[in-house]
C-alpha positions as CSV (number, residue, x, y, z in Angstrom):
1,M,-51.9,28.1,-17.6
2,T,-53.0,25.6,-15.0
3,K,-56.7,24.9,-14.7
4,H,-57.7,25.2,-11.0
5,L,-60.2,22.6,-9.9
6,L,-60.5,23.9,-6.4
7,S,-60.3,27.4,-4.9
8,I,-59.7,27.8,-1.2
9,C,-61.0,31.2,-0.2
10,I,-60.0,32.8,3.1
11,A,-61.6,36.0,4.2
12,T,-59.5,37.8,6.9
13,Y,-59.4,41.1,8.8
14,N,-56.7,41.8,11.4
15,R,-55.7,38.2,11.8
16,A,-51.9,38.5,11.2
17,E,-51.5,36.4,14.3
18,Y,-53.4,33.5,12.8
19,I,-53.1,33.7,9.0
20,G,-49.6,32.2,9.0
21,E,-50.8,29.2,11.0
22,T,-53.7,28.7,8.7
23,L,-51.5,28.9,5.6
24,E,-48.9,26.5,7.2
25,S,-51.7,23.9,7.6
26,I,-53.1,24.3,4.1
27,I,-50.0,24.8,1.9
28,P,-48.6,21.2,2.3
29,Q,-51.9,19.9,0.9
30,V,-52.1,22.1,-2.2
31,T,-51.4,20.8,-5.6
32,D,-51.2,22.6,-9.0
33,E,-54.9,22.2,-9.4
34,V,-55.6,24.1,-6.2
35,E,-55.4,27.9,-5.6
36,I,-55.6,29.8,-2.4
37,V,-57.4,33.1,-2.5
38,I,-57.1,35.5,0.5
39,V,-59.5,38.4,0.7
40,D,-58.2,41.0,3.3
41,G,-60.8,43.4,4.5
42,A,-58.3,46.3,4.8
43,S,-56.6,45.0,7.9
44,T,-54.7,47.6,10.0
45,D,-52.2,45.1,11.4
46,N,-49.5,43.3,9.4
47,T,-51.8,40.7,7.8
48,S,-50.6,41.8,4.3
49,S,-46.9,41.3,5.3
50,V,-47.5,37.8,6.5
51,V,-49.5,36.9,3.4
52,K,-46.8,38.5,1.2
53,H,-44.2,36.3,2.9
54,Y,-46.1,33.2,2.0
55,I,-46.6,34.4,-1.6
56,E,-42.8,34.7,-1.9
57,V,-42.1,31.3,-0.3
58,C,-44.6,29.5,-2.5
59,K,-43.5,30.8,-5.9
């Protein structure tokens, strides 16, 4: 298991329109020592779908 030295935590709520752009800017800079943690406050838009897309792409 990889030891994470840095956690990037993103709190979000109904930001499907912006979360993809945020992840697009962060992901190219991430190494194996960095994790991205997204905390969704029960969004009612498609924030979870956008995040799931990036989870699949980054596996």
